[in-house]
CHARMM internal coordinates of N, CA and C (Angstrom, degrees):
IC EDIT
DIST 1 N 1 CA 1.4722
DIST 1 CA 1 C 1.5292
ANGL 1 N 1 CA 1 C 108.57
DIST 1 C 2 N 1.3115
ANGL 1 CA 1 C 2 N 116.81
DIHE 1 N 1 CA 1 C 2 N 114.01
DIST 2 N 2 CA 1.4641
ANGL 1 C 2 N 2 CA 120.94
DIHE 1 CA 1 C 2 N 2 CA -174.96
DIST 2 CA 2 C 1.5280
ANGL 2 N 2 CA 2 C 110.10
DIHE 1 C 2 N 2 CA 2 C -90.16
DIST 2 C 3 N 1.3182
ANGL 2 CA 2 C 3 N 116.77
DIHE 2 N 2 CA 2 C 3 N 120.83
DIST 3 N 3 CA 1.4704
ANGL 2 C 3 N 3 CA 120.22
DIHE 2 CA 2 C 3 N 3 CA -178.63
DIST 3 CA 3 C 1.5263
ANGL 3 N 3 CA 3 C 110.67
DIHE 2 C 3 N 3 CA 3 C -69.02
DIST 3 C 4 N 1.3438
ANGL 3 CA 3 C 4 N 116.74
DIHE 3 N 3 CA 3 C 4 N -31.62
DIST 4 N 4 CA 1.4693
ANGL 3 C 4 N 4 CA 119.45
DIHE 3 CA 3 C 4 N 4 CA 177.88
DIST 4 CA 4 C 1.5221
ANGL 4 N 4 CA 4 C 110.41
DIHE 3 C 4 N 4 CA 4 C -63.79
DIST 4 C 5 N 1.3305
ANGL 4 CA 4 C 5 N 116.52
DIHE 4 N 4 CA 4 C 5 N -41.46
DIST 5 N 5 CA 1.4669
ANGL 4 C 5 N 5 CA 120.42
DIHE 4 CA 4 C 5 N 5 CA 179.08
DIST 5 CA 5 C 1.5296
ANGL 5 N 5 CA 5 C 109.87
DIHE 4 C 5 N 5 CA 5 C -63.75
DIST 5 C 6 N 1.3156
ANGL 5 CA 5 C 6 N 116.64
DIHE 5 N 5 CA 5 C 6 N -41.11
DIST 6 N 6 CA 1.4660
ANGL 5 C 6 N 6 CA 121.53
DIHE 5 CA 5 C 6 N 6 CA 179.80
DIST 6 CA 6 C 1.5260
ANGL 6 N 6 CA 6 C 109.69
DIHE 5 C 6 N 6 CA 6 C -62.59
DIST 6 C 7 N 1.3325
ANGL 6 CA 6 C 7 N 116.63
DIHE 6 N 6 CA 6 C 7 N -44.00
DIST 7 N 7 CA 1.4670
ANGL 6 C 7 N 7 CA 120.31
DIHE 6 CA 6 C 7 N 7 CA 178.46
DIST 7 CA 7 C 1.5220
ANGL 7 N 7 CA 7 C 110.51
DIHE 6 C 7 N 7 CA 7 C -61.07
DIST 7 C 8 N 1.3201
ANGL 7 CA 7 C 8 N 117.08
DIHE 7 N 7 CA 7 C 8 N -40.74
DIST 8 N 8 CA 1.4621
ANGL 7 C 8 N 8 CA 121.04
DIHE 7 CA 7 C 8 N 8 CA 178.88
DIST 8 CA 8 C 1.5165
ANGL 8 N 8 CA 8 C 111.24
DIHE 7 C 8 N 8 CA 8 C -61.91
DIST 8 C 9 N 1.3476
ANGL 8 CA 8 C 9 N 115.65
DIHE 8 N 8 CA 8 C 9 N -42.50
DIST 9 N 9 CA 1.4656
ANGL 8 C 9 N 9 CA 120.06
DIHE 8 CA 8 C 9 N 9 CA -179.79
DIST 9 CA 9 C 1.5240
ANGL 9 N 9 CA 9 C 110.17
DIHE 8 C 9 N 9 CA 9 C -63.67
DIST 9 C 10 N 1.3276
ANGL 9 CA 9 C 10 N 116.64
DIHE 9 N 9 CA 9 C 10 N -44.98
DIST 10 N 10 CA 1.4684
ANGL 9 C 10 N 10 CA 120.63
DIHE 9 CA 9 C 10 N 10 CA -179.60
DIST 10 CA 10 C 1.5223
ANGL 10 N 10 CA 10 C 110.07
DIHE 9 C 10 N 10 CA 10 C -62.74
DIST 10 C 11 N 1.3442
ANGL 10 CA 10 C 11 N 115.71
DIHE 10 N 10 CA 10 C 11 N -41.14
DIST 11 N 11 CA 1.4665
ANGL 10 C 11 N 11 CA 120.14
DIHE 10 CA 10 C 11 N 11 CA 179.79
DIST 11 CA 11 C 1.5220
ANGL 11 N 11 CA 11 C 110.47
DIHE 10 C 11 N 11 CA 11 C -63.66
DIST 11 C 12 N 1.3548
ANGL 11 CA 11 C 12 N 116.50
DIHE 11 N 11 CA 11 C 12 N -42.18
DIST 12 N 12 CA 1.4656
ANGL 11 C 12 N 12 CA 120.77
DIHE 11 CA 11 C 12 N 12 CA -179.58
DIST 12 CA 12 C 1.5293
ANGL 12 N 12 CA 12 C 109.99
DIHE 11 C 12 N 12 CA 12 C -63.11
DIST 12 C 13 N 1.3258
ANGL 12 CA 12 C 13 N 116.56
DIHE 12 N 12 CA 12 C 13 N -44.34
DIST 13 N 13 CA 1.4684
ANGL 12 C 13 N 13 CA 120.81
DIHE 12 CA 12 C 13 N 13 CA 179.74
DIST 13 CA 13 C 1.5329
ANGL 13 N 13 CA 13 C 109.92
DIHE 12 C 13 N 13 CA 13 C -62.94
DIST 13 C 14 N 1.3533
ANGL 13 CA 13 C 14 N 115.70
DIHE 13 N 13 CA 13 C 14 N -40.39
DIST 14 N 14 CA 1.4667
ANGL 13 C 14 N 14 CA 120.69
DIHE 13 CA 13 C 14 N 14 CA 179.65
DIST 14 CA 14 C 1.5201
ANGL 14 N 14 CA 14 C 110.80
DIHE 13 C 14 N 14 CA 14 C -63.08
DIST 14 C 15 N 1.3404
ANGL 14 CA 14 C 15 N 116.15
DIHE 14 N 14 CA 14 C 15 N -43.47
DIST 15 N 15 CA 1.4686
ANGL 14 C 15 N 15 CA 120.68
DIHE 14 CA 14 C 15 N 15 CA -179.65
DIST 15 CA 15 C 1.5252
ANGL 15 N 15 CA 15 C 110.32
DIHE 14 C 15 N 15 CA 15 C -64.19
DIST 15 C 16 N 1.3459
ANGL 15 CA 15 C 16 N 116.78
DIHE 15 N 15 CA 15 C 16 N -42.01
DIST 16 N 16 CA 1.4664
ANGL 15 C 16 N 16 CA 120.84
DIHE 15 CA 15 C 16 N 16 CA -179.68
DIST 16 CA 16 C 1.5364
ANGL 16 N 16 CA 16 C 109.62
DIHE 15 C 16 N 16 CA 16 C -64.76
DIST 16 C 17 N 1.3305
ANGL 16 CA 16 C 17 N 116.48
DIHE 16 N 16 CA 16 C 17 N -42.92
DIST 17 N 17 CA 1.4654
ANGL 16 C 17 N 17 CA 120.36
DIHE 16 CA 16 C 17 N 17 CA 179.62
DIST 17 CA 17 C 1.5276
ANGL 17 N 17 CA 17 C 110.43
DIHE 16 C 17 N 17 CA 17 C -63.76
DIST 17 C 18 N 1.3352
ANGL 17 CA 17 C 18 N 115.83
DIHE 17 N 17 CA 17 C 18 N -40.97
DIST 18 N 18 CA 1.4632
ANGL 17 C 18 N 18 CA 120.62
DIHE 17 CA 17 C 18 N 18 CA 179.10
DIST 18 CA 18 C 1.5258
ANGL 18 N 18 CA 18 C 110.46
DIHE 17 C 18 N 18 CA 18 C -62.68
DIST 18 C 19 N 1.3335
ANGL 18 CA 18 C 19 N 116.63
DIHE 18 N 18 CA 18 C 19 N -43.50
DIST 19 N 19 CA 1.4637
ANGL 18 C 19 N 19 CA 120.81
DIHE 18 CA 18 C 19 N 19 CA -179.91
DIST 19 CA 19 C 1.5288
ANGL 19 N 19 CA 19 C 110.14
DIHE 18 C 19 N 19 CA 19 C -64.50
DIST 19 C 20 N 1.3341
ANGL 19 CA 19 C 20 N 116.91
DIHE 19 N 19 CA 19 C 20 N -40.04
DIST 20 N 20 CA 1.4604
ANGL 19 C 20 N 20 CA 120.69
DIHE 19 CA 19 C 20 N 20 CA 179.78
DIST 20 CA 20 C 1.5284
ANGL 20 N 20 CA 20 C 110.29
DIHE 19 C 20 N 20 CA 20 C -65.09
DIST 20 C 21 N 1.3337
ANGL 20 CA 20 C 21 N 116.61
DIHE 20 N 20 CA 20 C 21 N -42.05
DIST 21 N 21 CA 1.4655
ANGL 20 C 21 N 21 CA 120.25
DIHE 20 CA 20 C 21 N 21 CA 179.24
DIST 21 CA 21 C 1.5270
ANGL 21 N 21 CA 21 C 110.11
DIHE 20 C 21 N 21 CA 21 C -64.97
DIST 21 C 22 N 1.3323
ANGL 21 CA 21 C 22 N 115.50
DIHE 21 N 21 CA 21 C 22 N -40.89
DIST 22 N 22 CA 1.4642
ANGL 21 C 22 N 22 CA 119.87
DIHE 21 CA 21 C 22 N 22 CA 179.53
DIST 22 CA 22 C 1.5265
ANGL 22 N 22 CA 22 C 110.30
DIHE 21 C 22 N 22 CA 22 C -63.16
DIST 22 C 23 N 1.3272
ANGL 22 CA 22 C 23 N 116.90
DIHE 22 N 22 CA 22 C 23 N -42.17
DIST 23 N 23 CA 1.4628
ANGL 22 C 23 N 23 CA 121.30
DIHE 22 CA 22 C 23 N 23 CA -179.99
DIST 23 CA 23 C 1.5291
ANGL 23 N 23 CA 23 C 109.61
DIHE 22 C 23 N 23 CA 23 C -64.20
DIST 23 C 24 N 1.3359
ANGL 23 CA 23 C 24 N 116.88
DIHE 23 N 23 CA 23 C 24 N -41.62
DIST 24 N 24 CA 1.4637
ANGL 23 C 24 N 24 CA 120.45
DIHE 23 CA 23 C 24 N 24 CA -179.65
DIST 24 CA 24 C 1.5254
ANGL 24 N 24 CA 24 C 110.49
DIHE 23 C 24 N 24 CA 24 C -64.72
DIST 24 C 25 N 1.3279
ANGL 24 CA 24 C 25 N 116.50
DIHE 24 N 24 CA 24 C 25 N -42.32
DIST 25 N 25 CA 1.4676
ANGL 24 C 25 N 25 CA 120.29
DIHE 24 CA 24 C 25 N 25 CA 179.17
DIST 25 CA 25 C 1.5284
ANGL 25 N 25 CA 25 C 109.96
DIHE 24 C 25 N 25 CA 25 C -64.70
DIST 25 C 26 N 1.3372
ANGL 25 CA 25 C 26 N 116.24
DIHE 25 N 25 CA 25 C 26 N -43.38
DIST 26 N 26 CA 1.4611
ANGL 25 C 26 N 26 CA 120.45
DIHE 25 CA 25 C 26 N 26 CA 179.33
DIST 26 CA 26 C 1.5206
ANGL 26 N 26 CA 26 C 111.51
DIHE 25 C 26 N 26 CA 26 C -61.43
DIST 26 C 27 N 1.3320
ANGL 26 CA 26 C 27 N 116.18
DIHE 26 N 26 CA 26 C 27 N -42.03
DIST 27 N 27 CA 1.4619
ANGL 26 C 27 N 27 CA 120.17
DIHE 26 CA 26 C 27 N 27 CA -179.77
DIST 27 CA 27 C 1.5290
ANGL 27 N 27 CA 27 C 110.63
DIHE 26 C 27 N 27 CA 27 C -65.58
DIST 27 C 28 N 1.3265
ANGL 27 CA 27 C 28 N 116.65
DIHE 27 N 27 CA 27 C 28 N -41.96
DIST 28 N 28 CA 1.4682
ANGL 27 C 28 N 28 CA 119.36
DIHE 27 CA 27 C 28 N 28 CA -179.68
DIST 28 CA 28 C 1.5288
ANGL 28 N 28 CA 28 C 110.72
DIHE 27 C 28 N 28 CA 28 C -65.54
DIST 28 C 29 N 1.3273
ANGL 28 CA 28 C 29 N 116.85
DIHE 28 N 28 CA 28 C 29 N -38.10
DIST 29 N 29 CA 1.4720
ANGL 28 C 29 N 29 CA 120.19
DIHE 28 CA 28 C 29 N 29 CA 177.49
DIST 29 CA 29 C 1.5265
ANGL 29 N 29 CA 29 C 109.98
DIHE 28 C 29 N 29 CA 29 C -65.36
DIST 29 C 30 N 1.3357
ANGL 29 CA 29 C 30 N 116.16
DIHE 29 N 29 CA 29 C 30 N -44.38
DIST 30 N 30 CA 1.4683
ANGL 29 C 30 N 30 CA 120.27
DIHE 29 CA 29 C 30 N 30 CA 179.74
DIST 30 CA 30 C 1.5245
ANGL 30 N 30 CA 30 C 110.71
DIHE 29 C 30 N 30 CA 30 C -60.70
DIST 30 C 31 N 1.3444
ANGL 30 CA 30 C 31 N 116.48
DIHE 30 N 30 CA 30 C 31 N -45.95
DIST 31 N 31 CA 1.4667
ANGL 30 C 31 N 31 CA 119.59
DIHE 30 CA 30 C 31 N 31 CA -177.61
DIST 31 CA 31 C 1.5305
ANGL 31 N 31 CA 31 C 110.74
DIHE 30 C 31 N 31 CA 31 C -66.31
DIST 31 C 32 N 1.3234
ANGL 31 CA 31 C 32 N 117.33
DIHE 31 N 31 CA 31 C 32 N -35.15
DIST 32 N 32 CA 1.4691
ANGL 31 C 32 N 32 CA 119.45
DIHE 31 CA 31 C 32 N 32 CA 179.49
DIST 32 CA 32 C 1.5263
ANGL 32 N 32 CA 32 C 110.30
DIHE 31 C 32 N 32 CA 32 C -70.71
DIST 32 C 33 N 1.3234
ANGL 32 CA 32 C 33 N 117.48
DIHE 32 N 32 CA 32 C 33 N -32.74
DIST 33 N 33 CA 1.4673
ANGL 32 C 33 N 33 CA 120.70
DIHE 32 CA 32 C 33 N 33 CA 177.72
DIST 33 CA 33 C 1.5320
ANGL 33 N 33 CA 33 C 109.90
DIHE 32 C 33 N 33 CA 33 C -69.98
DIST 33 C 34 N 1.3306
ANGL 33 CA 33 C 34 N 115.83
DIHE 33 N 33 CA 33 C 34 N -42.12
DIST 34 N 34 CA 1.4691
ANGL 33 C 34 N 34 CA 119.85
DIHE 33 CA 33 C 34 N 34 CA -175.97
DIST 34 CA 34 C 1.5195
ANGL 34 N 34 CA 34 C 112.12
DIHE 33 C 34 N 34 CA 34 C -69.88
DIST 34 C 35 N 1.3454
ANGL 34 CA 34 C 35 N 117.66
DIHE 34 N 34 CA 34 C 35 N -21.63
DIST 35 N 35 CA 1.4468
ANGL 34 C 35 N 35 CA 119.37
DIHE 34 CA 34 C 35 N 35 CA -175.79
DIST 35 CA 35 C 1.5130
ANGL 35 N 35 CA 35 C 112.99
DIHE 34 C 35 N 35 CA 35 C -75.24
END
COOR INIT
IC SEED 1 N 1 CA 1 C
IC BUILD
């Protein structure tokens, strides 16, 4: 079990979650502006 590989996986999941949160925030801001 490679700890470096595990760290990479956690980092990838963190980056994906961050991007998803950013997209959700951006969409909510856009929709509030358009309203």
